[in-house]
Phi, psi and omega in degrees: 000135181288135182297145180290154172287120183271123190240134171254132183250125182241112177196144182279357177258118185294326180295324174294315179301318177293324176297319178292323179297321179294324180290320184282329187311318183282348184283121183287340183256016177220156174206142174277121180254349180188163177225153176216153186247002171197172190298322181293321176295323182296320181292319175300317178291327178295311178303321183281324184261333187046065180293159174284321180222137176245127174265120190235118171290163182257311183263110180215160178284172178069297179213129183281174189289322181297318177294318180297320179301310179305317178295319178295315182292333174294325176283318184227087186305335183268009181298141180253105185242133177244125170287133176234106189223162173275348191262126188271340194308138178298326181293314179299319181297314180300315175305309183298319181291318178297327178291336178131000176298142179260346180216161181216119187223143178272142179295342177280359184292158176293155179303316183297324182295318179296317181294324179294319179302309181304310183293322181295312181292322176301324180282358177101002181256160172283151172226111177228120181305148190301320184291323178293317180298321180296318179295320178297314180294324185296325186254006186298326185273356183277155175287129178281159177286145178282166177300327179289322177297319180296317181300314178300315184290328178295320177291325176295320180296336179274005175089015184278140175283166182304316184294329176289317173303312180302314181296316182298322186258005178057044173231175179280159179295327178293322178297319177299315181296322178293318176299317182295321177301316180296316179300312180302318180297310183296325182272351180069038183234172185247349178207181184297318183294314179297324180297314181290321177298314180297315181293328177287318181295323181273354177084018179288318177232166174226144174273000000 
């Protein structure tokens, strides 16, 4: 009999962890061997259990998923990690994949898709849903926002006026306005509201 795929589930919501356990339970080729509620806990559980596949949320307390993925892959370059997130954005997906994730899956996905992703990644292949892959490809040739531009956009998203943003970042208001013009151009938008909406959708910033 073929050994089961041993799965570690990492998410700060116990109901979601229980839901995944319920989905996996009937599958003869899978078993949940451990759970973790944040990234630091995930690293400790990974070291202890050495699971075949880790399902990793991104937004968690203590340590987020992307940092945990990078640290796990540094310890175990062959670790098979599938991101399981509510966030669709291409920028967030790219960050996760660069950190070392082998798969990217939305929590809204169908049960069959999650099971397929687990089996695909366990077999050594990547799993990225077609719509996420399309979004990544669509924006691949675009100039990404700089860290300073992201800082400015995050403050704008928080409702701060240009003069407040300037004071927070110790720059002139004209510098903020110049950065905003560049941000609008890079994102293909015409105003602050569109910039924030686009950045949130793509996972460039988070509220």
